[in-house]
N, C-alpha and C positions, 0 to 999 in steps of 0.2 A: 154700657159697661156691664150690665147684668148678663147680657148674652155671652160676653167673654168669660165671666165667672162661671156660668153654666157649662160652657165648653171645657174649661179647665177642670171643673168638678167631674165631668164625664170622663175625661182622660184619667184622672186619679182613680175613679171608680173602676174603670176597665183595665187599669194597669196590672191588676192581679190576674186577669184573664188573658190579656194579650202579651204580657211580659215585654214591655218595650226595652230597648237597650239599657236604659238607666231609669228605673221607676222612681228613684229618689230625686231625679231632676224634675220629674212631673210633680212630685210632692212639693218641692221647692217653689216651682212656678205657681202652684195652687196657693201656697202659703204667702207668697209675695202679693198675689192678686187680692187675697183676703186682707192683708195688712194695708195695701193701697186704699181699699175701700174703708177700712177702719180709720186711717189717717185723714181721709176725705170727709168723714162724718156720716157715712152710710149707717143706717140703723142696724143693730144686731138682728132684729126681727126680719128685716129685708134680706139680709144675707142668709139667715136660717131658712127662709122661704125658698130662696134660690138654690140652696144646698139640697133641699128635699130630704131624702132618707140616706144620703151619702154620709156615713158615719165619720170618715176621715175629715171631710170638709166641716162638719158640725163641730168636731173636736178642735180643729184649727181656729174656727171662728170664736169659740169660747175662749181659747187661749189668747187670741189677738185682742179680745175686749178686756183682758186683764192688764193690758199694756196701755198707758195713757196716750191720748192724742197729743201730738206736738204741733206747735203753731208755726215754727220756722220750717220752710221747705227742705232745707238741708238736713234738719233733724228728722223730718218725716221720711226722707229717703234712707237715712241711716237706720231707722226703725224697720223699714221694709226689708233692707238688706240683712239686718240682724235676724229678723224673724224668718226669712227664707233660709239663712244659714243654720239656724236652730232646728228648723224642720228637717232639712237635709241631713244634718248631723244625727238626729234621732233616727231617721230612716236608715242611714248607713250602719248605725249601731246595732240594729235588729236584723240586719241581713246576714 
């Protein structure tokens, strides 16, 4: 799973350089992956290590860990979806 997170973090970091068709979609994907790890119980320090110096990923990780873990799978999925939507909305607002 950490390999997937690293790949998404790379996409988010290079989105400013390559300008994909919708950079906010990449931000949303990154946010969803981070929240999936959060809800699965991955430690914050593991995610921070995977994020390296990618500031966007680090900020999303900090925000994700301000949200409690859910025990019911349906609630975990809802948190992932809500976090993704929040990140995409913030991205679209600043475009």
